[in-house]
N, C-alpha and C positions, 0 to 999 in steps of 0.2 A: 639472575645471572645465568639462567639455564641456556640462554642463547649461546654462551661461549662453548657449550658442549654439543651444539647442533652441527651437522655436517654442512660444509660450504659447497658451492657449485664444483669446485675442483677436487672434491673428495676429502679435504682436510677438515678438522674441527676449527671453529672460529677462534678458539683459544690459541691455536697454533699461529693464526694470523697475528693475534695480538702480541704473542711472545716473539714472533719474528720482528714486529715493529719495535718491541722493547729492546731487542738485541741491537738494532740499528741506532736507536736513541742512545743507548749506552755507549756504543762504539764512537758515535759522533761526539757525544758530550765529553767523554773522557779524553778523547784526542784533542778536541778544541780547548779543554781546560789545561791540558799539558802545554800546548803551544802558546796559548794566551798568557799563561803564568810566566813562562820563560821570556817571551817577547815583552810582556808588560813590565817585568823587572828591569830589563834593559832600557826601555823607553822611559820608565820612571827615574832611572839614574840620570839620563840625559836631561829630564825636566828639572832636576836638582843640580845640574852641572853649572860651574862657574864660567864655563866656556859658552859665550853668547851664541855662536852659530849652532852648537849642539842643542842648547836650551830652546832656541827658536824652532829647530827641526822637530824636537820632541813635542813642543807645544802644537805645531802644525799637524803632526800625526794624530795627536789626541783630539784636536778640533775636527778633523776631517772624519775619522772613523767613529767617533763618539756621537757626533751630531747628525749624521746622515741616518735616516730610519733603517733598521735592520733589513726589512723586506726589500727596500730599494737597493741596498748593497747586495743582497742575495741575487736579485735580478741582474745587476751589473756584472757580477762574476760569472753568472750562468749564461746570459743572453748576449751581453755586450762584449766581454773580453774576447771570445773567439773571433769576433768580427774586427777587432783592433789588431790582432796578431797577424804575422805573415800567413798567407793562405794555407800553406802546408801545415803549420802549427794549429791554426784554427780548425781545419778539417779534422786533424787528429783528435782534438779535444771534443768535437762534435760527434765523433765516431766511437767515443768510449762507451763500452757496454754498461747498461744499467745494472745495479744501482750506483756503480762507481762514477758514471757520468754526472750524477747529481751529488754524490757524496763528496767528491773533492772540492767543487765550488762551495758547497755548504761549509766544509771544514775550514777553507781559507777565510770565508766570510765571518764565521763565528769566531775564529781565532783572532782576526784583526779587530773586530768590534769589541770583544771581551778584553783583549790586551790593552786597548785604549783606556778602559775603565780601571784595569788593574794598575796601569801606569800612574794614574792619578792617586790611587790608594798608596802606592809605593812612595810617590812624591810627598804625600802628607805624612807618611810614617817617618821618612827621613827628616822632614822638617820638625817633627816632634821630638827628635833626639836632642839632647843637650849640646850646645855648641862645643863644650869641652871635649866631647868624643872626637870631633874632627881635629881639635887642637892637640889632643894627646897623640893622635895618629901622626900628625905632622911632626910633633916633637920626637917621636920614635923613629922618624925617617921612613915611614912606610910609603910605598908608591900609591898612586891613585887606585890602581887595581887592588892592591893588598888592603887598602882602607875599606873599600866596599866589600871585598870578599870575606875578610876576617873580622871586621868590626861593625860597619854600618848596616849592611844588608841583613846579617843574622838577627840583629836586634830589631830592625824594622819589620821583618816578616813576623816576629813574635807579636809585635804591637798590632799589626793589621789582620791577624787571623780572623777576628769576627767579621771584618768586612769582606775578606776573601771567602768566608762561608756563604755570605749572601750572594757574592758573585758566582760561586760554584753552583748554587741553586739556580741562579739566573741562566747559566749556561744550559742546564738540563731543560729548563722551560723554553729557552729560545730555539732549541732543536726543532720544535714544532713548526717553525717558519719554513723549514727545509721542504715541507710538503708542497710548497708553492712552486718548487722546481723539480718535483717528481720523485723525491726521496720518500719511500714508503716506510716512514718511522711510525712511532706509536700513535700519534694523532691521525695520520693518514690511514692507518689500518682500522682505527675506530670509525673513521668516516666511510671506509669501504664496507665494513660490517653494517653500518647504518643504511647504506645504499642498497645492499642486498636483502636486508631483513626488515627495514623500515622501523626498527626498534631503537630509536634514538637514545632514549634514557639509559637502556641497558648497555649499549655500545660505549657511550661516552662516560658513563659511570664507571665501567671497568677501566677505561683509560685514566680516569681521575684518580682511582685507587692506586694505579701504578705510579702516577706522578707523586702522589702523597708519599708512598713508600720510598721512592727515590729521594725525595726531599728530606725525609726522616733519616735515611741512611747517610746522606751527605752531612746533615747536622750532627749526627752521632760520631761519624768519623772525624770531623773537624773539631768537635768538642774534645775528643780524646787527644788529638794532636795539640790542641791549645793547652790542655792540662799537662801534657808531656813536655811541651816546650816552654812552659811558664818559667820566668826568671823573677825572683823577688826583686821589687823595685821598679819593674816595668809595667805594673798594673795601672791602667789609666785612672786619673783622679776621680772621674765620675763613677767608676765601678767601686772604688774604695768608699765613696760617700754612700753608695747604695748599700754596701755591706754593713757599714756602721749604722745606717738608719734601720 
């Protein structure tokens, strides 16, 4: 890893390049994780709605954004969207200074793509709750908003924390696709180091270590949240069987 402490053509150390890419990866991943979680919960609720038009709209959203390859969506938001908007708006988007000109399309793309996956997890979590939960809410006279806010969603989120952990890790990995539209994140910086030094193994090994540390950090944080939010009686049956075994 001595390459990281060599001087680059612009006078900086290569490790500074890598750290700069890591900062953009973190910024993009954390922002996308926040927006995809909020949007995913809302879409997940519509997927579970008894209102047929809402359920159809939620299903269409999931099918579109989950099934189109991420890289294709990235190109659509970056290259195609400015051409579809009014000329003044399109020109304004094209003239955004880098790295923000690449960051915002990447953020929109990752948020929508990941939210479609979170929505399905929320839908599954809601379906896993006993029917009596809804009936009790109705008996108490709670409105639909109150049912989801105070009873259904808090329990659902506790149930799906393990799958949300996997999705959070996926967001960090998917940020690497943003290099295709010019965002110089972690993988792009490793690629640049490789191009200047021809030391492929060292450059991408350093990036790999960074991704592993990010994944371990996400896993640790989500495990702590899961333990903190655990409610007796909500442990999935398969986990109980594993513990007994």
